[in-house]
C-alpha positions as CSV (number, residue, x, y, z in Angstrom):
1,X,0.7,-55.0,7.8
2,X,-2.2,-54.5,10.2
3,X,-2.3,-57.2,12.9
4,X,-4.7,-58.2,15.7
5,X,-4.3,-59.2,19.3
6,X,-3.8,-62.9,18.6
7,X,-1.0,-62.2,16.1
8,X,1.1,-60.9,19.0
9,X,0.9,-64.0,21.1
10,X,4.3,-65.6,21.6
11,X,5.8,-63.0,19.4
12,X,9.0,-61.0,20.0
13,X,9.7,-57.8,18.0
14,X,13.1,-56.3,17.7
15,X,11.7,-52.8,18.0
16,X,8.3,-51.7,19.4
17,X,7.3,-48.2,18.6
18,X,4.5,-46.7,20.7
19,X,2.7,-44.0,18.6
20,X,1.9,-43.6,14.9
21,X,2.6,-39.9,14.5
22,X,5.4,-38.3,12.5
23,X,8.1,-39.5,15.0
24,X,6.9,-43.1,15.1
25,X,6.2,-43.5,11.4
26,X,9.4,-41.8,10.2
27,X,11.4,-44.2,12.5
28,X,9.5,-47.2,11.2
29,X,10.1,-46.2,7.5
30,X,13.8,-46.0,8.1
31,X,13.9,-49.5,9.8
32,X,11.9,-50.9,6.9
33,X,14.6,-49.8,4.4
34,X,17.0,-52.1,6.3
35,X,14.4,-54.9,6.4
36,X,14.2,-54.6,10.1
37,X,10.8,-55.7,11.4
38,X,9.1,-53.5,13.9
39,X,5.7,-53.1,15.6
40,X,3.8,-49.8,15.8
41,X,1.3,-49.8,18.7
42,X,-1.4,-47.1,18.2
43,X,-4.0,-46.5,20.9
44,X,-6.4,-44.8,18.5
45,X,-8.2,-46.1,15.5
46,X,-7.4,-45.7,11.8
47,X,-9.5,-42.5,11.9
48,X,-10.8,-40.2,14.6
49,X,-13.1,-41.7,17.3
50,X,-14.5,-40.0,20.5
51,X,-13.7,-43.1,22.5
52,X,-10.0,-43.0,21.7
53,X,-9.8,-39.2,22.0
54,X,-11.3,-39.3,25.5
55,X,-8.0,-40.7,26.9
56,X,-6.4,-37.3,26.2
57,X,-8.6,-35.4,28.7
58,X,-6.7,-33.8,31.5
59,X,-6.6,-31.0,34.0
60,X,-4.8,-27.6,33.6
61,X,-3.4,-25.6,36.4
62,X,-2.4,-22.2,35.1
63,X,-3.0,-20.2,31.9
64,X,-2.7,-22.8,29.2
65,X,-5.1,-21.8,26.5
66,X,-6.7,-25.0,25.3
67,X,-8.6,-28.1,26.3
68,X,-5.9,-30.8,26.3
69,X,-8.2,-33.3,24.5
70,X,-8.5,-31.1,21.4
71,X,-4.8,-30.0,21.0
72,X,-3.7,-33.5,19.8
73,X,-5.3,-36.5,18.0
74,X,-5.4,-40.1,19.1
75,X,-5.5,-41.8,15.7
76,X,-3.2,-43.1,13.0
77,X,-1.0,-40.3,11.8
78,X,-1.4,-38.5,15.1
79,X,-1.8,-34.7,15.2
80,X,-0.8,-34.3,11.5
81,X,-4.5,-34.9,11.1
82,X,-5.1,-31.3,11.9
83,X,-1.7,-29.6,11.8
84,X,-1.1,-26.3,9.9
85,X,1.9,-27.7,8.0
86,X,4.4,-24.9,8.7
87,X,8.0,-26.1,8.7
88,X,11.4,-24.6,9.5
89,X,14.6,-25.9,11.0
90,X,15.8,-24.8,14.4
91,X,18.5,-22.1,14.5
92,X,22.1,-22.8,15.5
93,X,21.8,-20.8,18.7
94,X,18.7,-22.8,19.7
95,X,21.1,-25.7,20.6
96,X,22.9,-23.7,23.2
97,X,22.0,-26.0,26.1
98,X,21.6,-29.2,24.1
99,X,24.0,-32.2,24.1
100,X,23.8,-32.1,20.3
101,X,24.2,-29.3,17.8
102,X,22.4,-28.4,14.6
103,X,25.2,-30.0,12.6
104,X,24.2,-33.4,14.2
105,X,20.7,-33.1,12.6
106,X,21.7,-31.6,9.3
107,X,22.5,-35.0,7.6
108,X,18.9,-36.0,8.1
109,X,17.3,-32.8,6.8
110,X,17.1,-33.8,3.1
111,X,15.2,-37.0,3.9
112,X,12.9,-35.2,6.4
113,X,12.0,-32.7,3.8
114,X,11.2,-35.5,1.4
115,X,8.9,-37.1,3.9
116,X,7.1,-33.8,4.3
117,X,7.2,-33.0,0.6
118,X,8.7,-29.6,1.0
119,X,11.8,-28.0,-0.5
120,X,15.0,-28.2,1.5
121,X,15.3,-24.4,1.5
122,X,15.1,-22.2,4.6
123,X,16.7,-18.9,3.6
124,X,17.3,-15.9,5.9
125,X,18.4,-12.4,5.2
126,X,19.5,-9.7,7.7
127,X,17.7,-6.4,7.4
128,X,19.8,-4.8,10.2
129,X,22.1,-6.0,13.0
130,X,19.2,-7.0,15.2
131,X,16.6,-8.5,12.7
132,X,16.4,-10.9,9.9
133,X,13.8,-12.1,7.4
134,X,13.3,-15.9,7.5
135,X,11.7,-18.4,5.2
136,X,9.2,-21.1,6.1
137,X,8.0,-24.0,4.0
138,X,4.5,-25.3,4.0
139,X,3.7,-29.1,4.0
140,X,0.3,-30.5,3.0
141,X,1.2,-34.0,4.1
142,X,-1.2,-35.9,6.3
143,X,0.5,-39.0,7.5
144,X,-2.7,-41.1,7.4
145,X,-3.3,-40.2,3.7
146,X,0.4,-40.7,2.7
147,X,1.4,-43.8,4.8
148,X,-1.6,-45.9,5.9
149,X,-1.8,-48.0,2.8
150,X,2.0,-48.3,2.6
151,X,2.2,-49.6,6.1
152,X,-0.9,-51.8,5.6
153,X,1.0,-53.6,2.8
154,X,4.5,-53.5,4.4
155,X,6.4,-56.8,5.1
156,X,8.4,-55.2,7.9
157,X,6.2,-52.7,9.6
158,X,3.4,-54.2,11.7
159,X,0.6,-52.0,13.0
160,X,-1.9,-52.7,15.7
161,X,-4.7,-50.2,16.2
162,X,-6.9,-49.6,19.3
163,X,-4.2,-51.0,21.5
164,X,-2.6,-49.0,24.3
165,X,0.7,-49.7,26.0
166,X,-0.3,-50.1,29.7
167,X,3.0,-50.8,31.4
168,X,6.5,-52.3,31.2
169,X,8.2,-55.0,33.1
170,X,11.9,-54.6,33.7
171,X,14.9,-56.9,34.5
172,X,18.4,-55.6,35.3
173,X,17.7,-52.1,33.9
174,X,16.3,-53.5,30.7
175,X,12.7,-53.5,29.4
176,X,11.9,-57.2,29.3
177,X,8.2,-57.2,28.5
178,X,5.6,-54.7,27.4
179,X,2.1,-54.9,28.8
180,X,-0.6,-54.0,26.2
181,X,-4.3,-53.5,26.5
182,X,-7.0,-53.7,23.8
183,X,-9.9,-56.1,24.1
184,X,-7.7,-58.0,26.5
185,X,-4.5,-57.6,28.4
186,X,-1.3,-59.4,27.2
187,X,2.5,-59.0,27.2
188,X,5.1,-59.1,24.4
189,X,8.8,-59.1,24.4
190,X,11.1,-56.7,22.6
191,X,14.7,-55.7,22.1
192,X,14.0,-52.0,22.1
193,X,11.0,-49.9,23.1
194,X,10.6,-46.4,21.6
195,X,8.0,-44.0,23.1
196,X,6.9,-41.7,20.2
197,X,3.5,-40.7,21.6
198,X,3.7,-36.9,21.6
199,X,4.8,-34.1,23.8
200,X,2.3,-34.9,26.6
201,X,1.9,-38.7,26.4
202,X,5.6,-39.5,26.5
203,X,5.8,-37.9,29.9
204,X,2.6,-39.4,31.0
205,X,3.6,-42.9,30.2
206,X,7.1,-42.7,31.6
207,X,5.7,-41.3,34.8
208,X,3.3,-44.2,35.0
209,X,6.1,-46.7,34.2
210,X,8.1,-45.3,37.1
211,X,5.3,-45.8,39.5
212,X,5.5,-49.5,38.8
213,X,9.2,-49.9,38.1
214,X,11.7,-48.7,40.8
215,X,14.5,-49.3,38.2
216,X,13.5,-45.9,36.7
217,X,15.3,-43.3,38.8
218,X,13.2,-40.9,40.9
219,X,15.9,-38.3,40.1
220,X,14.9,-38.0,36.4
221,X,12.9,-34.8,35.9
222,X,10.1,-36.6,34.0
223,X,7.4,-34.2,33.1
224,X,9.4,-31.0,34.0
225,X,10.6,-28.2,31.7
226,X,7.4,-28.5,29.7
227,X,6.9,-25.8,27.1
228,X,4.6,-24.5,24.3
229,X,5.0,-21.8,21.6
230,X,2.9,-18.8,22.7
231,X,1.0,-17.4,19.8
232,X,-0.7,-14.0,19.8
233,X,-1.4,-10.9,17.9
234,X,1.0,-8.6,19.7
235,X,0.8,-5.4,17.8
236,X,-0.6,-3.3,14.9
237,X,0.3,-0.3,12.9
238,X,0.1,1.7,9.7
239,X,2.6,2.5,7.0
240,X,3.6,3.2,3.5
241,X,2.6,0.1,1.5
242,X,5.0,0.6,-1.4
243,X,8.0,1.4,0.9
244,X,7.3,-1.6,3.2
245,X,7.2,-4.0,0.2
246,X,10.4,-2.4,-1.3
247,X,12.3,-2.8,2.0
248,X,11.0,-6.3,3.0
249,X,9.9,-8.1,-0.2
250,X,12.0,-11.1,-1.0
251,X,12.1,-14.2,-3.1
252,X,11.3,-16.5,-0.2
253,X,8.4,-19.0,-0.2
254,X,5.2,-17.1,0.5
255,X,4.1,-17.7,4.0
256,X,0.9,-19.8,4.2
257,X,-1.1,-21.1,7.1
258,X,-4.6,-21.6,8.3
259,X,-5.2,-17.9,8.9
260,X,-6.1,-15.2,6.4
261,X,-2.7,-13.5,6.3
262,X,-3.6,-10.5,4.1
263,X,-2.0,-9.8,0.8
264,X,1.6,-9.7,2.0
265,X,3.2,-11.4,5.0
266,X,6.9,-11.3,6.0
267,X,8.4,-13.4,8.8
268,X,11.0,-11.7,11.0
269,X,13.3,-13.1,13.7
270,X,15.9,-11.7,16.1
271,X,19.6,-12.2,15.2
272,X,21.8,-14.1,17.6
273,X,23.4,-10.7,18.5
274,X,20.1,-9.3,19.6
275,X,19.2,-12.4,21.6
276,X,22.5,-12.2,23.6
277,X,22.5,-8.4,23.9
278,X,18.9,-8.2,25.3
279,X,18.8,-11.6,27.0
280,X,15.6,-12.6,25.2
281,X,14.4,-15.8,23.6
282,X,14.0,-16.7,20.0
283,X,11.0,-15.5,18.1
284,X,9.1,-15.3,14.8
285,X,7.1,-12.2,13.9
286,X,4.5,-12.4,11.2
287,X,4.1,-8.9,9.8
288,X,1.0,-8.9,7.7
289,X,0.1,-6.0,5.4
290,X,-3.5,-5.1,4.6
291,X,-3.7,-2.5,1.8
292,X,-6.9,-0.5,1.9
293,X,-8.9,1.7,-0.4
294,X,-10.9,4.9,0.3
295,X,-13.8,2.8,1.5
296,X,-11.7,1.9,4.6
297,X,-10.7,5.5,5.3
298,X,-12.2,5.5,8.7
299,X,-10.3,2.5,9.7
300,X,-7.1,4.0,8.4
301,X,-7.6,7.1,10.4
302,X,-8.4,5.2,13.6
303,X,-5.2,3.1,13.2
304,X,-3.1,6.1,12.6
305,X,-4.4,8.1,15.5
306,X,-4.1,5.1,17.9
307,X,-0.5,4.3,16.9
308,X,1.0,7.7,16.3
309,X,-1.3,10.7,16.8
310,X,1.6,13.2,16.0
311,X,2.5,11.4,12.8
312,X,3.8,13.9,10.1
313,X,1.7,15.4,7.3
314,X,3.8,13.3,4.9
315,X,2.1,10.1,6.3
316,X,-1.3,11.7,6.4
317,X,-1.0,12.6,2.7
318,X,-0.7,9.0,1.9
319,X,-4.5,8.6,2.5
320,X,-5.3,10.4,-0.7
321,X,-2.7,8.5,-2.6
322,X,-4.1,5.1,-1.5
323,X,-0.7,4.1,-0.2
324,X,-1.4,3.9,3.5
325,X,-1.8,0.3,4.7
326,X,-2.8,-1.3,8.0
327,X,-0.5,-3.9,9.6
328,X,-1.1,-6.8,12.0
329,X,1.8,-8.0,14.0
330,X,1.4,-11.7,15.1
331,X,4.1,-13.8,16.8
332,X,4.9,-17.4,17.6
333,X,7.9,-17.4,20.0
334,X,10.0,-19.4,22.4
335,X,8.8,-20.0,25.9
336,X,11.4,-20.0,28.6
337,X,12.2,-23.6,29.8
338,X,11.3,-23.7,33.5
339,X,11.4,-26.7,35.9
340,X,8.1,-25.7,37.5
341,X,6.1,-26.1,34.3
342,X,5.3,-29.8,34.4
343,X,3.1,-32.7,33.7
344,X,2.1,-34.8,36.7
345,X,-0.2,-37.8,37.1
346,X,-3.8,-37.3,38.2
347,X,-5.8,-39.5,40.5
348,X,-8.3,-39.9,37.6
349,X,-7.7,-42.7,35.1
350,X,-8.7,-43.4,31.5
351,X,-10.6,-46.5,30.4
352,X,-7.3,-48.4,30.1
353,X,-6.5,-47.7,33.7
354,X,-3.6,-45.2,33.0
355,X,-3.7,-42.0,35.1
356,X,-4.7,-38.9,33.3
357,X,-2.5,-35.8,33.6
358,X,-2.4,-32.5,35.3
359,X,-0.5,-29.8,33.5
360,X,1.0,-27.0,35.5
361,X,1.7,-24.2,33.1
362,X,2.5,-20.5,33.3
363,X,4.3,-17.9,31.2
364,X,7.4,-16.3,32.6
365,X,8.4,-12.6,32.6
366,X,11.3,-13.3,30.2
367,X,8.9,-15.0,27.7
368,X,6.7,-11.8,27.6
369,X,9.8,-9.6,27.6
370,X,10.8,-11.3,24.3
371,X,7.5,-10.3,22.7
372,X,7.9,-6.7,23.9
373,X,11.4,-6.4,22.7
374,X,10.6,-7.7,19.2
375,X,7.7,-5.1,18.9
376,X,10.2,-2.5,20.0
377,X,12.9,-3.5,17.5
378,X,10.5,-3.7,14.6
379,X,9.0,-0.3,15.6
380,X,12.5,1.2,15.6
381,X,13.2,-0.3,12.2
382,X,10.0,1.3,10.8
383,X,10.9,4.7,12.2
384,X,14.5,4.6,11.0
385,X,13.5,3.6,7.4
386,X,10.4,5.9,7.5
387,X,8.1,3.1,6.7
388,X,5.3,3.8,9.3
389,X,4.5,3.3,12.9
390,X,3.9,0.2,15.0
391,X,2.6,-0.2,18.6
392,X,2.4,-3.2,20.9
393,X,-0.8,-4.8,22.0
394,X,-1.8,-4.5,25.7
395,X,-1.9,-8.3,26.1
396,X,1.9,-8.6,26.1
397,X,2.2,-6.1,29.0
398,X,-0.1,-8.0,31.4
399,X,1.7,-11.1,32.5
400,X,-1.0,-12.1,35.1
401,X,-3.7,-12.3,32.5
402,X,-1.7,-13.3,29.4
403,X,-3.2,-16.3,27.6
404,X,-1.8,-17.5,24.3
405,X,-4.1,-18.2,21.3
406,X,-2.4,-21.5,20.5
407,X,-1.7,-24.6,22.6
408,X,-0.7,-27.1,19.9
409,X,3.1,-27.3,20.1
410,X,3.8,-29.6,23.1
411,X,7.5,-29.5,23.9
412,X,9.7,-30.8,26.7
413,X,8.9,-33.1,29.6
414,X,11.5,-35.8,28.8
415,X,14.3,-33.5,27.8
416,X,17.7,-34.6,26.6
417,X,21.0,-33.9,28.4
418,X,24.2,-35.3,29.7
419,X,23.2,-35.2,33.4
420,X,20.4,-37.4,34.7
421,X,19.7,-35.0,37.5
422,X,18.4,-32.4,35.0
423,X,17.5,-34.5,31.9
424,X,15.6,-37.7,31.1
425,X,17.3,-39.0,27.9
426,X,20.9,-38.8,26.6
427,X,22.0,-37.4,23.2
428,X,20.9,-40.7,21.5
429,X,17.4,-40.4,23.1
430,X,17.9,-43.3,25.4
431,X,16.4,-43.0,28.9
432,X,19.2,-42.6,31.4
433,X,20.2,-45.9,33.1
434,X,17.7,-47.9,31.1
435,X,19.4,-50.1,28.4
436,X,16.7,-50.3,25.8
437,X,14.1,-47.6,26.3
438,X,14.1,-44.6,23.9
439,X,12.0,-41.6,23.5
440,X,11.4,-39.6,20.3
441,X,9.4,-36.5,19.6
442,X,9.4,-32.9,20.7
443,X,9.2,-34.0,24.4
444,X,13.0,-34.4,24.2
445,X,13.7,-30.8,23.3
446,X,15.5,-28.9,26.1
447,X,14.4,-25.6,24.6
448,X,11.9,-24.8,21.9
449,X,13.2,-22.1,19.7
450,X,10.4,-20.5,17.7
451,X,10.2,-23.0,14.8
452,X,7.3,-25.4,14.5
453,X,8.6,-28.7,15.8
454,X,7.5,-31.3,13.3
455,X,10.5,-31.0,10.9
456,X,12.9,-31.3,13.8
457,X,10.9,-34.3,15.2
458,X,11.4,-36.2,12.0
459,X,15.1,-35.3,11.8
460,X,15.5,-36.8,15.3
461,X,13.6,-39.9,14.3
462,X,15.8,-40.5,11.4
463,X,18.9,-39.9,13.6
464,X,17.5,-42.4,16.1
465,X,17.0,-45.0,13.3
466,X,20.6,-44.4,12.3
467,X,21.8,-44.9,15.8
468,X,19.8,-48.1,16.3
469,X,20.9,-49.6,13.0
470,X,24.5,-48.5,12.8
471,X,25.5,-47.9,16.4
472,X,26.7,-50.3,19.1
473,X,23.3,-51.7,19.5
474,X,22.4,-55.1,18.0
475,X,19.0,-55.2,16.3
């Protein structure tokens, strides 16, 4: 149900969830199944408002591509209000430096797919020892549209809008009270507090809590190891349309997203063998085919000459047969996890009195080397199979001036691990040394892989619900 300020007076909730995005809502829905009452605190309104969105303004130091106030949404449903819907699980080898493994998330995959209304089907197929074709699923779920009325009528999920968590008060390493601000400032008690505010706000709030609570260790690397998925057109080429489709066509779900992806797109990733051999990161290449008719002959010739001026007569003859196609190579890939990429608090504050953020962000050499190696591997594959020619874009060879075209996948900052000197939460997402403070969302990822994070975020939310309900905790 939707509640107001006065409904919270003299009230204690077993679980308070800060944030109504996929992480917070998925957690609340699981608690509801067990008839466990919770409170969702949402700083935004039911729908978008400039006033709520203003609290997301911040400063960027480095080459982050976007204004921080437009890459996320402060409203019910969070950033699913404008997400692309692309979904895939993380790979086994993405968990190399995690305190959990893929198998620990697998039991929650079926339910996560149900929430997102996608098939639980993420196939992959090797095309050689270094490359594999992978399958994505596309969700059209908007959490506001799907869950607002449900929560509005729920007996166990309480929702307060336009109300921001301002601070916490602790007693003996335990969150005792939560300080909230809406039209007035007031405190409530809880057994457990879960921050599920997104890949920037989780760090921001925890940094602010630490400023006011010496019980939160200064050793915790809060805000550090912050990552994004670089996204860029990294190459182009020409090739034999029929042969490319014959070699790469599959029965996977057709890749869909917000861009015009041409008439045939295939998604290609490195195998674990290539990642280890070349010491690169994980990556997803979107190879898009644009077949052309004779009206585009000049463009065909231009592409051909730029990519391979000495290409054989066999390829040139494809012009007249209308088989020559142009190709665009785009990529969304893993960014190297580095301590120096971090969120820190600014001297400027939002209208609630919480400091805004500064984001220190740069792309590492290894991150760009990954893009270059993937272009190289796909180029070699095309040559070996006589499919055409591919060349890398100049952007991936210029690390000083490289700027991604994305900025929407906010990862890290409160990463999970076994050691509190290099992580913020443990394998159960509990903040180190704090008895009842948990964090959920992509901010807990120690590395990003290449997959869009929403599906994994929901898997972790369901796993957290399972831990809180069935673990050693008493709810």
